[in-house]
C-alpha positions, 0 to 999 in steps of 0.5 A: 303435826304430820306435814300433808304432799300437797296443797289445799285447794278448792277446800281439798288437798290436791298433790303437787304437780311436781316431786320436788320438796322443802326440808322443814328444819327445827333451828334448835336443833338441826333436824329435818322434822318435815317436807312440804311440797315446792309449787309450780307456776301450774300449781299456783295457777289452779289455786288461783283459778279456784279463789275466782270461781269461789269469789263471786259467791263468797263477795255475795255472802251477807257479813253477817254471815262472813263473820259467823265464818270467823267466829267458827276460826277464831274458835277452832285455832283457839281449840287447837291452841296448844298443838300451834304453839308446838308447831311453831317452836318445832320449825322455828325455834321459839320457846314454847312459853313463847310460842303460846303466849303469842304465836298462838294467843295473838292470831285469836285475837285478831280474828275475832275483831275482824270477826266483829269487824266483819259484822258492824262494819259499814259496807255501805255508807250515804255520802249526800245524795250517793251512796257509796259502797265499800266492796271485796277487790277481788282475790287477793295473792298473801305471801307471808314470812317466818318470823311470825307464822300464823299472826301474819296469816291471820292478819292478811287471810283474816281482814280479805274473808271480812271483805268477802275476798276471795285469797291464796296464801304462799307462807314462807319457806322456812314456816309451812306447816303452821300454814297447812295446820292453819289451812285445816282450820279453815277446812273445819270452820267451815269456810266454802271451798275456795274462799281460801287456799294454799300452795307452798314452795319458793318465792323465787316460783310460786311467790314470783307466778302470785305476783304475776297472775292476772287473775290475781288483784290484790298483793298482800306481803310482809318482808323484806323491803329488798323485795317488796320493792321487787314485788310493787315493781312486778304488781305496778306493770298491771296497775294491781294494788298491793299492800307491803309490810316491809322492814323496820330500825324502830328508835326507843326513844328514853326522855330524861323524865323517863324512869330509865331503869324501866325504859332499858329493861322493857326496851332490851327484853323487846329487841331479845323478844323472838330472838329479835327476829320483829320487823318492829323491834326498838333496835336503836335504843337513843339516851340523853349523853347525861344518862348514857353511861348508866343505860349501857350498864342497865342494858348490859345486865338486862341482855345477860339475863336472856342468854338461856332464855330467848331462842335460835334464829330461823336458819344458818343463813340468818345466823350467818347474817347477823354474824356479819352485822355483829362483825362490821359493828366492831369493825366500824368502831362501835363497843360490844358489851354484851354478847358478840359472834361466839354462839352459847350453844353447840348445836342451833342456830343460836346468836348470843343477845348482843348490846352495842355501845358507842354507836352512832347513827351513822353505822350501818349497824344502826342503818340497816336491819340486822333481824336478831338479837343486837341492840345498839345504843346511842346518846344524844344531846338535845331532843331535836337531835334525839328527833333528827338520830330517830328519823334518820333512816330509810324505815318508819315502822315503829318505835317508843318514847319513854319520859313526861306524858306529855314530853313523850306524846310532843315527841311522839307526834314528830315520828317519822313512823307508823306507830309508837308506843308511849311509855310501854303502852300494850299491844292494840290488835285494832289499832292500824300496823304499818309503816312510813317511807321504805317501811311499807305501804298500807296499814294491818289489823283493825278497820284500816288493815279490812280497808285494805282490801276493799275498793270504793263505788259511788251511786248517784241519785 
């Protein structure tokens, strides 16, 4: 798609306040494919003012009308599915098949789920002698990451619109073209002017201006825990609500009763998916000591299959970061059994699918989020040891357990994490997604995601 040279504000594209631009680079070949403008605080203010002006009218629309607009948005996204996939592939580097199957398809399903929820959610309920109202919280600042550029937008914007909120979106600098395409879809779907607004730009300028703007009532952010802390602190000074989906270091616990080959192969696939750039990836594989050597052999063979199948990481800085973690793993005594820091291609920001054995829980690669195609395999002695290791990080976003279902469920109930897949459980767009501990505050998807954008009022009779 051709990039817009302005911002989508109040239902139209407007020129930027100054001439600063961001280069959009294809990570697969390192070529500049487009430029987008960088928003100033003045641009952000215009977008927030448009959202505030549109708020009363949009909040007053019936849930059925909001559902109709969201259904129209879902249909427009579905009609442009191929274009979405091609755009994500161009600016993120994701293989086209993965872009079609995940990056384009999942947001369509999520948009559809909120079209249905907007029509069926109980925005009013009777509690004894009270009528409890669930009302839109107001203007939402949505700040989204680059790793799932459309999914993260839809997971914030769709529930916000369903709730009756208005939105200003600031997408990641690396993937602004997908956000511009989404703005076009919103316009085509007939969402009223000012209800959705888009500014592109730098986090330290546009993002900060959004977080600190007095006209913003809620900040919904997905990204690193470090930035999440800064946003929470800034929003806290104004007692402004935040929803934070942050980092993860999820454990994939393989119990002795599991189908070992299946658990290992699916676990490796999970880590290599999206080139490891998934906050909920199961980057720590925990295996009983009696099965450890077999699991390492299986994982080594599985990782070898992904050498030519995964895309690059998003930029040169991210590749350097991932390779730095690989070097640190070796320095701390872990053993590379697949991959390493040598690039598998001459051009592009590619990282070899990497598997570490002999990883211990205190190692950096077992504690910090790497955000690349790197798997650490750890051994445990018994279930209590496995639980200690699984819960032994500052994160608690996701995880997996494999084994006899009764045993696996019992183990999952003791994990300090927001979402656990049992024996390869399928993705559910209606299930709440979010973390414990430093993995964030709040939930996305389904009714729990919708509730983040509502505030409660009770009327007594």
